[in-house]
N, CA, C and O atoms as a printed pandas DataFrame, in Angstrom:
     atom_number atom_name residue_name chain_id  residue_number  x_coord  y_coord  z_coord
0              1         N          MET        A               1    5.778   71.840  -33.685
1              2        CA          MET        A               1    7.201   71.739  -33.486
2              3         C          MET        A               1    7.540   72.280  -32.096
3              4         O          MET        A               1    6.964   73.273  -31.650
4              5         N          ILE        A               2    8.473   71.622  -31.421
5              6        CA          ILE        A               2    8.975   72.067  -30.132
6              7         C          ILE        A               2   10.433   72.476  -30.335
7              8         O          ILE        A               2   11.238   71.699  -30.848
8              9         N          GLU        A               3   10.763   73.686  -29.933
9             10        CA          GLU        A               3   12.146   74.133  -29.977
10            11         C          GLU        A               3   12.765   73.829  -28.622
11            12         O          GLU        A               3   12.211   74.186  -27.582
12            13         N          VAL        A               4   13.910   73.173  -28.638
13            14        CA          VAL        A               4   14.608   72.813  -27.406
14            15         C          VAL        A               4   15.946   73.547  -27.385
15            16         O          VAL        A               4   16.725   73.462  -28.335
16            17         N          LEU        A               5   16.203   74.260  -26.306
17            18        CA          LEU        A               5   17.439   75.016  -26.146
18            19         C          LEU        A               5   18.283   74.392  -25.048
19            20         O          LEU        A               5   17.755   73.866  -24.069
20            21         N          PHE        A               6   19.601   74.454  -25.220
21            22        CA          PHE        A               6   20.541   73.913  -24.246
22            23         C          PHE        A               6   21.484   75.021  -23.808
23            24         O          PHE        A               6   21.955   75.800  -24.636
24            25         N          PHE        A               7   21.765   75.099  -22.505
25            26        CA          PHE        A               7   22.580   76.176  -21.973
26            27         C          PHE        A               7   23.770   75.652  -21.185
27            28         O          PHE        A               7   23.774   74.522  -20.696
28            29         N          ALA        A               8   24.780   76.512  -21.076
29            30        CA          ALA        A               8   25.977   76.312  -20.257
30            31         C          ALA        A               8   26.682   75.006  -20.614
31            32         O          ALA        A               8   26.817   74.671  -21.791
32            33         N          GLY        A               9   27.129   74.271  -19.602
33            34        CA          GLY        A               9   27.880   73.046  -19.825
34            35         C          GLY        A               9   27.109   72.004  -20.601
35            36         O          GLY        A               9   27.708   71.187  -21.299
36            37         N          LEU        A              10   25.811   72.015  -20.495
37            38        CA          LEU        A              10   24.997   71.059  -21.242
38            39         C          LEU        A              10   25.134   71.311  -22.744
39            40         O          LEU        A              10   25.255   70.367  -23.524
40            41         N          ARG        A              11   25.114   72.563  -23.142
41            42        CA          ARG        A              11   25.299   72.933  -24.552
42            43         C          ARG        A              11   26.666   72.446  -25.034
43            44         O          ARG        A              11   26.792   71.925  -26.141
44            45         N          GLU        A              12   27.677   72.619  -24.198
45            46        CA          GLU        A              12   29.023   72.190  -24.568
46            47         C          GLU        A              12   29.113   70.670  -24.699
47            48         O          GLU        A              12   29.754   70.164  -25.621
48            49         N          ARG        A              13   28.487   69.953  -23.798
49            50        CA          ARG        A              13   28.512   68.478  -23.850
50            51         C          ARG        A              13   27.828   67.943  -25.093
51            52         O          ARG        A              13   28.273   66.957  -25.680
52            53         N          LEU        A              14   26.750   68.593  -25.493
53            54        CA          LEU        A              14   25.977   68.120  -26.641
54            55         C          LEU        A              14   26.504   68.654  -27.970
55            56         O          LEU        A              14   26.204   68.104  -29.029
56            57         N          GLY        A              15   27.282   69.717  -27.908
57            58        CA          GLY        A              15   27.825   70.291  -29.126
58            59         C          GLY        A              15   26.816   71.069  -29.945
59            60         O          GLY        A              15   27.017   71.287  -31.139
60            61         N          THR        A              16   25.724   71.493  -29.308
61            62        CA          THR        A              16   24.706   72.276  -30.002
62            63         C          THR        A              16   23.946   73.114  -28.986
63            64         O          THR        A              16   23.896   72.788  -27.800
64            65         N          GLU        A              17   23.363   74.187  -29.467
65            66        CA          GLU        A              17   22.563   75.026  -28.574
66            67         C          GLU        A              17   21.070   74.864  -28.795
67            68         O          GLU        A              17   20.264   75.433  -28.059
68            69         N          ARG        A              18   20.693   74.079  -29.822
69            70        CA          ARG        A              18   19.277   74.030  -30.188
70            71         C          ARG        A              18   18.935   72.726  -30.911
71            72         O          ARG        A              18   19.747   72.181  -31.658
72            73         N          ALA        A              19   17.730   72.247  -30.674
73            74        CA          ALA        A              19   17.194   71.096  -31.409
74            75         C          ALA        A              19   15.715   71.353  -31.669
75            76         O          ALA        A              19   15.062   72.086  -30.926
76            77         N          LEU        A              20   15.204   70.754  -32.710
77            78        CA          LEU        A              20   13.779   70.836  -33.023
78            79         C          LEU        A              20   13.192   69.440  -32.967
79            80         O          LEU        A              20   13.765   68.491  -33.502
80            81         N          LEU        A              21   12.046   69.320  -32.315
81            82        CA          LEU        A              21   11.327   68.041  -32.252
82            83         C          LEU        A              21    9.939   68.230  -32.820
83            84         O          LEU        A              21    9.246   69.191  -32.487
84            85         N          GLU        A              22    9.544   67.327  -33.664
85            86        CA          GLU        A              22    8.161   67.330  -34.156
86            87         C          GLU        A              22    7.272   66.945  -32.986
87            88         O          GLU        A              22    7.483   65.906  -32.360
88            89         N          TRP        A              23    6.273   67.781  -32.683
89            90        CA          TRP        A              23    5.398   67.490  -31.556
90            91         C          TRP        A              23    4.480   66.330  -31.917
91            92         O          TRP        A              23    3.907   66.288  -33.006
92            93         N          THR        A              24    4.352   65.399  -30.996
93            94        CA          THR        A              24    3.418   64.284  -31.101
94            95         C          THR        A              24    2.755   64.134  -29.734
95            96         O          THR        A              24    3.291   64.615  -28.736
96            97         N          PRO        A              25    1.594   63.472  -29.675
97            98        CA          PRO        A              25    0.898   63.342  -28.389
98            99         C          PRO        A              25    1.724   62.683  -27.276
99           100         O          PRO        A              25    1.470   62.930  -26.097
100          101         N          ASP        A              26    2.702   61.853  -27.632
101          102        CA          ASP        A              26    3.512   61.223  -26.592
102          103         C          ASP        A              26    4.507   62.199  -25.963
103          104         O          ASP        A              26    5.080   61.888  -24.919
104          105         N          LEU        A              27    4.726   63.355  -26.559
105          106        CA          LEU        A              27    5.570   64.396  -25.956
106          107         C          LEU        A              27    4.690   65.286  -25.079
107          108         O          LEU        A              27    4.557   66.485  -25.325
108          109         N          ARG        A              28    4.104   64.688  -24.071
109          110        CA          ARG        A              28    3.092   65.360  -23.258
110          111         C          ARG        A              28    3.665   66.259  -22.170
111          112         O          ARG        A              28    2.988   67.169  -21.693
112          113         N          ASP        A              29    4.947   65.999  -21.766
113          114        CA          ASP        A              29    5.516   66.786  -20.678
114          115         C          ASP        A              29    7.042   66.869  -20.816
115          116         O          ASP        A              29    7.631   66.267  -21.714
116          117         N          VAL        A              30    7.659   67.616  -19.923
117          118        CA          VAL        A              30    9.104   67.841  -19.977
118          119         C          VAL        A              30    9.868   66.520  -19.914
119          120         O          VAL        A              30   10.849   66.345  -20.636
120          121         N          SER        A              31    9.440   65.598  -19.071
121          122        CA          SER        A              31   10.166   64.324  -18.961
122          123         C          SER        A              31   10.120   63.540  -20.264
123          124         O          SER        A              31   11.091   62.866  -20.607
124          125         N          ALA        A              32    9.026   63.614  -20.987
125          126        CA          ALA        A              32    8.927   62.920  -22.273
126          127         C          ALA        A              32    9.841   63.556  -23.321
127          128         O          ALA        A              32   10.435   62.850  -24.136
128          129         N          VAL        A              33    9.954   64.869  -23.304
129          130        CA          VAL        A              33   10.869   65.558  -24.228
130          131         C          VAL        A              33   12.308   65.136  -23.908
131          132         O          VAL        A              33   13.082   64.797  -24.804
132          133         N          ARG        A              34   12.641   65.164  -22.653
133          134        CA          ARG        A              34   13.995   64.779  -22.232
134          135         C          ARG        A              34   14.301   63.336  -22.625
135          136         O          ARG        A              34   15.387   63.048  -23.130
136          137         N          ALA        A              35   13.362   62.440  -22.400
137          138        CA          ALA        A              35   13.556   61.035  -22.755
138          139         C          ALA        A              35   13.732   60.861  -24.262
139          140         O          ALA        A              35   14.572   60.073  -24.696
140          141         N          ARG        A              36   12.961   61.576  -25.055
141          142        CA          ARG        A              36   13.085   61.489  -26.517
142          143         C          ARG        A              36   14.471   61.947  -26.963
143          144         O          ARG        A              36   15.092   61.317  -27.819
144          145         N          LEU        A              37   14.953   63.045  -26.383
145          146        CA          LEU        A              37   16.267   63.558  -26.754
146          147         C          LEU        A              37   17.386   62.591  -26.364
147          148         O          LEU        A              37   18.394   62.492  -27.064
148          149         N          ALA        A              38   17.212   61.884  -25.260
149          150        CA          ALA        A              38   18.247   60.977  -24.752
150          151         C          ALA        A              38   18.324   59.664  -25.526
151          152         O          ALA        A              38   19.247   58.879  -25.306
152          153         N          GLN        A              39   17.389   59.413  -26.414
153          154        CA          GLN        A              39   17.370   58.163  -27.176
154          155         C          GLN        A              39   18.370   58.200  -28.327
155          156         O          GLN        A              39   18.558   59.221  -28.988
156          157         N          GLY        A              40   18.994   57.064  -28.537
157          158        CA          GLY        A              40   19.750   56.886  -29.767
158          159         C          GLY        A              40   21.217   57.257  -29.731
159          160         O          GLY        A              40   22.044   56.459  -30.174
160          161         N          ASP        A              41   21.580   58.406  -29.235
161          162        CA          ASP        A              41   22.964   58.860  -29.260
162          163         C          ASP        A              41   23.542   58.789  -27.847
163          164         O          ASP        A              41   22.954   59.309  -26.900
164          165         N          ARG        A              42   24.684   58.148  -27.717
165          166        CA          ARG        A              42   25.263   57.936  -26.382
166          167         C          ARG        A              42   25.585   59.251  -25.661
167          168         O          ARG        A              42   25.340   59.368  -24.460
168          169         N          ALA        A              43   26.125   60.227  -26.372
169          170        CA          ALA        A              43   26.456   61.512  -25.741
170          171         C          ALA        A              43   25.198   62.182  -25.196
171          172         O          ALA        A              43   25.217   62.746  -24.102
172          173         N          TRP        A              44   24.112   62.122  -25.952
173          174        CA          TRP        A              44   22.854   62.734  -25.507
174          175         C          TRP        A              44   22.280   61.946  -24.333
175          176         O          TRP        A              44   21.729   62.531  -23.400
176          177         N          GLU        A              45   22.407   60.628  -24.378
177          178        CA          GLU        A              45   21.922   59.804  -23.273
178          179         C          GLU        A              45   22.704   60.114  -21.999
179          180         O          GLU        A              45   22.122   60.196  -20.917
180          181         N          GLU        A              46   24.017   60.286  -22.123
181          182        CA          GLU        A              46   24.834   60.598  -20.957
182          183         C          GLU        A              46   24.529   61.989  -20.404
183          184         O          GLU        A              46   24.576   62.191  -19.191
184          185         N          ALA        A              47   24.221   62.941  -21.268
185          186        CA          ALA        A              47   23.959   64.315  -20.826
186          187         C          ALA        A              47   22.550   64.493  -20.268
187          188         O          ALA        A              47   22.342   65.267  -19.334
188          189         N          LEU        A              48   21.583   63.775  -20.840
189          190        CA          LEU        A              48   20.180   63.999  -20.486
190          191         C          LEU        A              48   19.499   62.810  -19.831
191          192         O          LEU        A              48   18.312   62.881  -19.513
192          193         N          GLY        A              49   20.221   61.723  -19.625
193          194        CA          GLY        A              49   19.638   60.516  -19.053
194          195         C          GLY        A              49   19.050   60.747  -17.669
195          196         O          GLY        A              49   19.290   61.775  -17.036
196          197         N          ALA        A              50   18.288   59.785  -17.220
197          198        CA          ALA        A              50   17.541   59.910  -15.969
198          199         C          ALA        A              50   18.433   60.192  -14.758
199          200         O          ALA        A              50   17.986   60.843  -13.814
200          201         N          GLY        A              51   19.664   59.725  -14.762
201          202        CA          GLY        A              51   20.537   59.932  -13.621
202          203         C          GLY        A              51   21.204   61.298  -13.568
203          204         O          GLY        A              51   21.834   61.639  -12.567
204          205         N          GLU        A              52   21.076   62.078  -14.627
205          206        CA          GLU        A              52   21.722   63.386  -14.691
206          207         C          GLU        A              52   20.842   64.468  -14.081
207          208         O          GLU        A              52   19.625   64.473  -14.268
208          209         N          GLN        A              53   21.471   65.385  -13.350
209          210        CA          GLN        A              53   20.733   66.514  -12.783
210          211         C          GLN        A              53   20.646   67.608  -13.843
211          212         O          GLN        A              53   21.649   68.215  -14.219
212          213         N          VAL        A              54   19.439   67.841  -14.309
213          214        CA          VAL        A              54   19.194   68.833  -15.352
214          215         C          VAL        A              54   17.926   69.597  -14.979
215          216         O          VAL        A              54   16.910   68.993  -14.634
216          217         N          LEU        A              55   17.989   70.908  -15.047
217          218        CA          LEU        A              55   16.802   71.737  -14.824
218          219         C          LEU        A              55   16.159   72.053  -16.157
219          220         O          LEU        A              55   16.791   71.944  -17.208
220          221         N          ALA        A              56   14.887   72.449  -16.103
221          222        CA          ALA        A              56   14.155   72.744  -17.332
222          223         C          ALA        A              56   13.285   73.975  -17.167
223          224         O          ALA        A              56   12.906   74.358  -16.060
224          225         N          ALA        A              57   12.986   74.574  -18.291
225          226        CA          ALA        A              57   12.036   75.680  -18.355
226          227         C          ALA        A              57   11.174   75.466  -19.592
227          228         O          ALA        A              57   11.633   74.942  -20.606
228          229         N          VAL        A              58    9.928   75.879  -19.486
229          230        CA          VAL        A              58    9.016   75.859  -20.633
230          231         C          VAL        A              58    8.542   77.285  -20.839
231          232         O          VAL        A              58    7.969   77.904  -19.943
232          233         N          ASN        A              59    8.789   77.786  -22.024
233          234        CA          ASN        A              59    8.414   79.165  -22.357
234          235         C          ASN        A              59    8.927   80.158  -21.315
235          236         O          ASN        A              59    8.208   81.057  -20.880
236          237         N          GLU        A              60   10.201   79.967  -20.926
237          238        CA          GLU        A              60   10.933   80.847  -20.020
238          239         C          GLU        A              60   10.458   80.822  -18.572
239          240         O          GLU        A              60   10.754   81.741  -17.808
240          241         N          GLU        A              61    9.721   79.776  -18.186
241          242        CA          GLU        A              61    9.319   79.604  -16.792
242          243         C          GLU        A              61    9.843   78.265  -16.295
243          244         O          GLU        A              61    9.702   77.244  -16.968
244          245         N          LEU        A              62   10.455   78.277  -15.097
245          246        CA          LEU        A              62   10.971   77.027  -14.548
246          247         C          LEU        A              62    9.895   75.952  -14.582
247          248         O          LEU        A              62    8.719   76.211  -14.326
248          249         N          ALA        A              63   10.331   74.738  -14.906
249          250        CA          ALA        A              63    9.381   73.651  -15.103
250          251         C          ALA        A              63    9.808   72.416  -14.326
251          252         O          ALA        A              63   10.985   72.242  -14.008
252          253         N          GLN        A              64    8.859   71.581  -14.034
253          254        CA          GLN        A              64    9.068   70.283  -13.407
254          255         C          GLN        A              64    8.959   69.210  -14.487
255          256         O          GLN        A              64    8.476   69.497  -15.582
256          257         N          PRO        A              65    9.394   67.985  -14.210
257          258        CA          PRO        A              65    9.271   66.917  -15.203
258          259         C          PRO        A              65    7.841   66.704  -15.704
259          260         O          PRO        A              65    7.643   66.278  -16.842
260          261         N          VAL        A              66    6.850   66.995  -14.870
261          262        CA          VAL        A              66    5.448   66.775  -15.262
262          263         C          VAL        A              66    4.796   68.005  -15.910
263          264         O          VAL        A              66    3.611   67.973  -16.243
264          265         N          THR        A              67    5.564   69.084  -16.090
265          266        CA          THR        A              67    5.012   70.285  -16.725
266          267         C          THR        A              67    4.605   69.949  -18.151
267          268         O          THR        A              67    5.417   69.422  -18.912
268          269         N          PRO        A              68    3.364   70.241  -18.529
269          270        CA          PRO        A              68    2.895   69.920  -19.884
270          271         C          PRO        A              68    3.663   70.682  -20.964
271          272         O          PRO        A              68    4.125   71.803  -20.753
272          273         N          VAL        A              69    3.781   70.046  -22.113
273          274        CA          VAL        A              69    4.414   70.635  -23.287
274          275         C          VAL        A              69    3.438   70.520  -24.451
275          276         O          VAL        A              69    2.811   69.482  -24.661
276          277         N          GLN        A              70    3.327   71.613  -25.201
277          278        CA          GLN        A              70    2.410   71.641  -26.351
278          279         C          GLN        A              70    3.161   72.045  -27.607
279          280         O          GLN        A              70    4.271   72.574  -27.543
280          281         N          ASP        A              71    2.545   71.791  -28.735
281          282        CA          ASP        A              71    3.099   72.213  -30.014
282          283         C          ASP        A              71    3.352   73.718  -29.971
283          284         O          ASP        A              71    2.477   74.483  -29.565
284          285         N          GLY        A              72    4.551   74.149  -30.390
285          286        CA          GLY        A              72    4.906   75.561  -30.392
286          287         C          GLY        A              72    5.650   76.027  -29.167
287          288         O          GLY        A              72    6.130   77.160  -29.139
288          289         N          ASP        A              73    5.764   75.187  -28.145
289          290        CA          ASP        A              73    6.478   75.575  -26.930
290          291         C          ASP        A              73    7.987   75.588  -27.146
291          292         O          ASP        A              73    8.512   74.945  -28.056
292          293         N          VAL        A              74    8.663   76.333  -26.289
293          294        CA          VAL        A              74   10.124   76.343  -26.233
294          295         C          VAL        A              74   10.514   75.725  -24.893
295          296         O          VAL        A              74   10.119   76.208  -23.832
296          297         N          VAL        A              75   11.290   74.657  -24.961
297          298        CA          VAL        A              75   11.753   73.958  -23.769
298          299         C          VAL        A              75   13.257   74.179  -23.664
299          300         O          VAL        A              75   13.978   73.996  -24.645
300          301         N          ALA        A              76   13.733   74.567  -22.494
301          302        CA          ALA        A              76   15.159   74.775  -22.279
302          303         C          ALA        A              76   15.650   73.829  -21.190
303          304         O          ALA        A              76   14.968   73.597  -20.192
304          305         N          PHE        A              77   16.845   73.291  -21.403
305          306        CA          PHE        A              77   17.498   72.445  -20.409
306          307         C          PHE        A              77   18.832   73.076  -20.043
307          308         O          PHE        A              77   19.545   73.599  -20.900
308          309         N          PHE        A              78   19.163   73.018  -18.736
309          310        CA          PHE        A              78   20.398   73.613  -18.278
310          311         C          PHE        A              78   20.827   72.922  -16.990
311          312         O          PHE        A              78   19.997   72.367  -16.269
312          313         N          PRO        A              79   22.139   72.960  -16.701
313          314        CA          PRO        A              79   22.612   72.342  -15.465
314          315         C          PRO        A              79   22.138   73.139  -14.248
315          316         O          PRO        A              79   21.762   74.304  -14.378
316          317         N          PRO        A              80   22.153   72.514  -13.065
317          318        CA          PRO        A              80   21.674   73.184  -11.857
318          319         C          PRO        A              80   22.414   74.458  -11.507
319          320         O          PRO        A              80   21.818   75.360  -10.918
320          321         N          VAL        A              81   23.692   74.570  -11.847
321          322        CA          VAL        A              81   24.445   75.774  -11.542
322          323         C          VAL        A              81   25.018   76.315  -12.844
323          324         O          VAL        A              81   25.759   75.625  -13.545
324          325         N          THR        A              82   24.664   77.562  -13.160
325          326        CA          THR        A              82   25.210   78.197  -14.345
326          327         C          THR        A              82   25.793   79.542  -13.960
327          328         O          THR        A              82   25.573   80.040  -12.856
328          329         N          GLY        A              83   26.523   80.106  -14.864
329          330        CA          GLY        A              83   27.082   81.431  -14.602
330          331         C          GLY        A              83   28.498   81.349  -14.079
331          332         O          GLY        A              83   29.112   80.282  -14.075
332          333         N          GLY        A              84   29.009   82.477  -13.641
333          334        CA          GLY        A              84   30.399   82.461  -13.199
334          335         C          GLY        A              84   30.685   83.469  -12.148
335          336         O          GLY        A              84   31.819   83.569  -11.681
């Protein structure tokens, strides 16, 4: 299982702070997790789609789209500017 966390305005846009994804071999990296989340629901596609600027972290370390993801990891997505 992969736990996915959403922060700041992204959390507000999606209406949730957390999602769980069953890990499968096709969820090999951050970009694959993001693409899976963006499927199916228009609000999620608009928030996480390829044209949106979204930063990511894996297990509390900043990550790139190609950063590997494994079963048990925590992936976080957040907008480029957070805080106040």
